[in-house]
C-alpha positions in Angstrom: 57.5 90.8 61.4 58.5 87.3 62.8 61.7 86.1 62.6 62.5 82.5 62.0 65.3 80.1 61.0 65.3 77.4 59.1 65.2 75.0 61.6 62.4 76.9 63.0 63.5 77.3 66.3 65.0 80.7 67.8 67.6 82.0 65.8 69.5 82.7 68.9 70.0 79.2 69.0 70.1 78.0 65.6 73.1 76.2 65.0 76.1 77.8 63.5 76.0 78.5 59.7 79.6 76.3 58.4 82.3 78.4 57.0 83.9 77.9 54.0 87.7 78.2 55.6 87.4 76.0 58.8 86.8 72.4 58.8 83.2 71.0 58.4 83.6 68.9 61.7 84.1 72.2 63.9 81.1 73.9 62.2 82.5 77.3 63.2 82.4 75.7 67.2 85.9 74.9 69.3 85.2 71.3 70.6 87.8 71.8 73.9 87.1 75.1 76.8 90.3 77.2 76.5 92.6 77.0 80.0 91.9 80.2 82.6 93.1 83.0 81.1 94.3 83.6 85.3 96.8 86.5 85.0 93.3 88.2 84.4 92.2 87.1 87.0 92.0 90.1 89.9 95.1 88.6 92.9 92.8 87.9 96.1 94.9 87.3 99.2 93.5 84.6 101.9 94.8 84.7 105.2 94.7 81.8 108.0 92.8 82.7 111.1 96.1 82.9 113.7 96.7 80.9 115.3 98.8 79.8 118.8 102.3 79.5 118.9 101.4 76.6 121.7 99.4 73.8 121.3 96.1 74.1 123.9 96.9 70.6 125.6 100.5 72.5 126.8 99.1 75.5 126.8 96.5 73.5 129.3 100.0 72.0 130.7 101.7 75.3 131.4 98.9 77.1 133.7 98.0 74.2 135.0 94.6 73.7 134.3 92.1 70.5 132.5 90.8 70.9 128.6 87.6 73.5 128.9 85.4 76.4 128.3 87.9 78.7 130.0 90.9 76.9 128.4 88.9 77.8 125.1 88.6 81.0 126.3 92.4 81.6 127.0 93.4 79.9 123.2 91.1 82.5 122.1 92.9 85.4 123.7 96.6 84.5 122.5 95.0 84.5 119.0 93.8 87.5 119.0 96.8 88.9 120.6 98.5 87.1 117.5 96.1 88.5 115.4 97.4 91.3 117.1 101.1 91.4 116.8 101.6 91.2 120.4 102.7 88.0 121.2 105.1 85.4 119.2 106.4 82.4 120.3 105.1 79.9 123.6 106.5 82.0 126.4 104.4 85.4 125.4 101.0 83.7 124.8 101.9 81.1 128.7 102.8 84.4 130.5 100.4 85.8 128.6 97.2 83.0 130.1 99.4 83.0 132.6 97.9 87.5 133.0 94.4 86.1 132.1 94.1 83.9 133.8 94.6 85.9 137.4 92.3 88.7 136.3 
């Protein structure tokens, strides 16, 4: 047996019936969207990528090279060392870059 509403629509999308205890203007439907409950969302910690403790132009000047692919490779190595905890200061970064360049 088919179920149809009096409006001819599918029952799942038929308009809600007015509630005798609520104002007729709402018809049981909230007009405002509730604020999101941030406490119920899982906590996610986002990390920034590791950054060199010395800007690239200063690193290039300190080790005596021009900006280019070699400098980019050295900055990447320094950032990886920062992430690993092996480099903490600009002096450590320069020392590591010099070691890597001499290899």
